[in-house]
C-alpha positions as CSV (number, residue, x, y, z in Angstrom):
1,M,14.5,-35.0,13.2
2,S,13.8,-34.9,9.4
3,R,10.0,-34.6,10.2
4,F,10.8,-31.6,12.3
5,W,12.7,-29.9,9.5
6,T,9.9,-30.8,7.0
7,L,7.4,-29.2,9.4
8,M,9.5,-26.1,9.8
9,S,10.0,-25.8,6.0
10,G,6.2,-26.1,5.5
11,L,5.6,-23.4,8.2
12,H,8.2,-21.2,6.6
13,Q,6.5,-21.5,3.2
14,L,3.1,-20.7,4.7
15,A,4.4,-17.7,6.6
16,G,4.8,-15.6,3.5
17,P,1.3,-15.9,2.1
18,V,-0.3,-15.5,5.5
19,T,1.8,-12.5,6.4
20,M,1.7,-10.8,3.0
21,L,-1.8,-11.6,1.9
22,L,-4.3,-13.3,4.2
23,Y,-3.8,-11.1,7.3
24,P,-3.7,-7.9,5.3
25,L,-6.8,-8.8,3.4
26,Y,-8.6,-9.5,6.7
27,A,-7.4,-6.3,8.3
28,S,-8.3,-4.3,5.2
29,V,-11.9,-5.5,5.5
30,V,-12.0,-4.7,9.2
31,A,-10.6,-1.2,8.4
32,I,-13.2,-0.6,5.8
33,E,-16.0,-1.4,8.2
34,S,-14.6,0.7,11.1
35,A,-15.2,4.4,11.5
36,S,-11.6,5.2,12.1
37,K,-9.6,6.7,9.2
38,E,-6.2,5.9,10.7
39,D,-6.5,2.1,10.0
40,D,-7.7,2.9,6.4
41,Q,-4.4,4.8,5.9
42,Q,-2.4,1.9,7.3
43,W,-3.9,-0.7,4.9
44,L,-4.1,1.5,1.8
45,S,-0.4,2.3,2.4
46,Y,0.4,-1.3,2.8
47,W,-1.2,-2.3,-0.5
48,I,0.6,0.5,-2.3
49,L,3.9,-0.6,-0.8
50,Y,3.2,-4.3,-1.4
51,S,2.3,-3.6,-5.1
52,F,5.5,-1.6,-5.5
53,L,7.6,-4.4,-3.8
54,T,6.0,-7.0,-6.0
55,L,6.7,-5.0,-9.2
56,M,10.3,-4.4,-8.1
57,E,10.7,-8.1,-7.3
58,M,9.4,-9.0,-10.8
59,L,11.8,-6.6,-12.5
60,L,14.8,-7.6,-10.4
61,Q,14.2,-11.3,-10.3
62,P,17.4,-12.3,-12.0
63,L,19.4,-10.4,-9.4
64,L,17.3,-11.6,-6.5
65,E,17.9,-15.2,-7.4
66,W,21.6,-14.7,-6.4
67,I,20.6,-13.5,-2.9
68,P,19.9,-16.7,-0.9
69,I,18.2,-15.0,2.0
70,W,15.9,-12.7,-0.1
71,Y,12.7,-14.4,1.0
72,D,13.6,-14.1,4.7
73,V,14.5,-10.4,4.3
74,K,11.3,-9.8,2.4
75,L,9.3,-11.6,5.1
76,I,10.8,-9.6,7.9
77,A,10.3,-6.3,6.0
78,V,6.6,-7.2,5.3
79,L,6.1,-8.2,9.0
80,W,7.3,-4.7,9.9
81,L,4.9,-3.2,7.4
82,V,2.0,-5.3,8.6
83,L,2.2,-5.6,12.4
84,P,0.0,-3.0,14.1
85,Q,2.7,-2.4,16.8
86,F,5.0,-0.9,14.2
87,R,2.6,0.6,11.6
88,G,5.4,0.4,9.2
89,A,3.3,0.9,6.1
90,A,1.8,4.2,7.3
91,F,5.3,5.3,8.4
92,I,6.9,4.7,5.0
93,Y,3.9,6.3,3.3
94,N,4.0,9.5,5.4
95,K,7.8,9.8,5.4
96,F,8.7,8.9,1.8
97,V,5.8,8.3,-0.6
98,R,3.6,11.2,0.4
99,E,6.6,13.6,0.4
100,Q,8.0,12.5,-2.9
101,V,5.0,11.7,-5.0
102,I,2.2,14.0,-3.7
103,Q,4.3,17.1,-3.2
104,R,6.2,16.8,-6.5
105,Y,3.7,15.4,-8.9
106,C,0.3,16.1,-7.4
107,P,0.5,19.4,-5.5
108,G,-3.2,20.0,-5.7
109,I,-4.1,17.0,-3.4
110,G,-3.5,16.0,0.1
111,G,-2.0,19.1,1.6
112,G,0.6,19.9,-1.0
113,P,2.1,23.3,-1.2
114,G,-0.5,26.1,-1.5
115,T,-3.5,24.0,-0.8
116,G,-4.0,24.4,2.9
117,G,-4.6,20.6,3.2
118,H,-7.7,20.4,1.1
119,K,-8.5,19.8,-2.5
120,S,-8.7,23.0,-4.6
121,S,-11.4,23.3,-7.2
122,S,-8.8,24.9,-9.5
123,S,-6.6,21.8,-9.2
124,P,-6.4,19.2,-12.0
125,N,-8.3,16.8,-9.7
126,G,-11.1,19.3,-9.2
127,K,-11.4,20.0,-13.0
128,L,-11.5,16.2,-13.6
129,K,-14.3,15.8,-11.1
130,T,-16.3,18.6,-12.7
131,K,-15.8,17.1,-16.2
132,L,-16.9,13.7,-14.9
133,A,-20.0,15.2,-13.2
134,D,-20.9,17.1,-16.4
135,L,-20.5,13.9,-18.4
136,I,-22.7,11.9,-16.1
137,T,-25.4,14.5,-15.8
138,T,-25.4,14.9,-19.6
139,K,-25.8,11.2,-20.2
140,K,-28.7,10.9,-17.7
141,A,-30.5,13.9,-19.3
142,S,-30.3,12.4,-22.7
């Protein structure tokens, strides 16, 4: 019976890296190579959320040490984000991240108020692109 628990413990320890890193890395490469934009959104959203989760975990580490099931809760949450049946990462991005970040802090991109869903040349992003293009063409001409 102790070998069984040793095996289960090892599988439990492997589940996190496989679920949180290996499968998403593989799926991200597949998404990049596909023509569909929908899977790109899912995996870019996943990496944004995973980075945020990792940052919060680093900041809250002293508190999380007191929660004995934190790893299991995190694993279940990441499974929901990763599994294609749920598309949790795209859901969270569309419902919360896009609404809060894009519309509040970057209204000139991604369909914020007054843009009609496209990037405006008068937006800060458009001005930055123009400045970068001028810089690159100036460097090449020299």
